[in-house]
C-alpha positions in Angstrom: 258.8 -6.3 -37.0 262.4 -7.7 -36.6 264.1 -5.5 -39.1 263.8 -3.6 -42.4 266.3 -2.3 -45.0 266.3 0.1 -47.9 267.0 -2.0 -51.0 269.8 0.0 -52.6 272.2 -1.2 -55.3 274.6 -2.8 -52.9 271.9 -5.1 -51.6 271.2 -5.9 -55.2 267.8 -7.5 -54.9 266.3 -7.0 -58.3 263.7 -8.5 -60.6 263.7 -8.4 -64.3 260.5 -7.5 -66.0 259.2 -6.4 -69.5 258.7 -2.7 -69.4 256.0 -0.7 -71.1 258.2 -0.1 -74.1 258.8 -3.9 -74.5 262.4 -4.0 -73.2 263.7 -6.2 -70.4 264.5 -3.9 -67.5 265.6 -4.3 -63.9 263.3 -3.4 -61.0 264.6 -2.7 -57.5 261.9 -2.8 -54.9 262.2 -0.1 -52.3 262.3 -1.9 -48.9 262.6 -5.4 -47.4 260.8 -5.9 -44.1 261.4 -8.9 -41.9 258.4 -9.5 -39.7 259.8 -12.7 -38.3 262.2 -15.5 -39.2 259.4 -16.9 -41.3 257.8 -13.8 -42.9 259.3 -11.1 -45.2 257.5 -8.3 -47.0 258.8 -6.5 -50.0 257.5 -2.9 -50.0 257.2 -0.6 -53.0 256.4 3.0 -52.5 255.4 5.5 -55.1 254.7 9.2 -55.2 253.5 9.2 -58.8 252.6 6.1 -60.8 254.1 5.6 -64.2 253.3 3.1 -67.0 255.7 0.5 -65.6 254.3 0.3 -62.1 251.5 -2.2 -62.9 254.1 -4.3 -64.8 256.6 -4.2 -61.9 253.9 -5.1 -59.4 252.7 -8.1 -61.5 256.3 -9.3 -61.7 256.7 -8.9 -57.9 253.5 -10.8 -57.2 254.6 -13.6 -59.6 258.0 -13.7 -57.8 256.4 -14.0 -54.4 254.1 -16.8 -55.7 257.0 -18.6 -57.3 259.4 -18.4 -54.3 256.6 -19.5 -51.9 255.8 -22.4 -54.1 259.4 -23.8 -54.2 260.2 -23.4 -50.5 258.4 -23.2 -47.2 261.0 -21.9 -44.8 260.1 -18.2 -45.3 256.8 -16.7 -46.6 257.3 -13.8 -49.0 254.6 -11.2 -49.7 254.5 -7.6 -50.9 252.7 -4.4 -50.4 252.4 -1.4 -52.8 252.0 1.9 -51.0 251.0 5.0 -52.9 251.6 8.5 -51.5 248.0 9.6 -51.8 246.7 6.5 -50.0 249.3 6.9 -47.3 248.3 10.5 -46.6 244.6 9.6 -46.7 244.7 6.6 -44.4 247.7 7.5 -42.2 248.5 3.9 -41.0 250.1 3.8 -37.6 251.5 0.2 -37.9 253.0 -2.0 -40.5 250.0 -4.4 -40.1 247.6 -1.5 -40.9 249.7 -0.7 -43.9 249.6 -4.3 -45.2 245.8 -4.6 -44.4 244.9 -1.3 -46.0 246.9 -1.4 -49.2 245.7 -4.2 -51.4 246.3 -2.8 -54.9 248.0 -5.2 -57.3 247.4 -8.2 -54.9 245.0 -9.9 -57.4 246.1 -11.3 -60.7 
């Protein structure tokens, strides 16, 4: 891992999505992790899942697919990490985290 950053409002990386109540909302993923000059992961962490989580994750998966389709310089991927799974599996590396948390990866 080269670097990581908390995605706060000043970073301003956001995705629009249709929320569970049908409104257009903004979604700010939690972290950006740069594994190399050619690979970036977007990490979402959750203590408690709400109705919008599956919608946000579908939008994030679509965004990664879209950006990877239109450019080849950097590969973008994502991982969703729930608190219960994190406590249960206790990953000791980022690779274990990515390999162990596959929820929302399939369309």
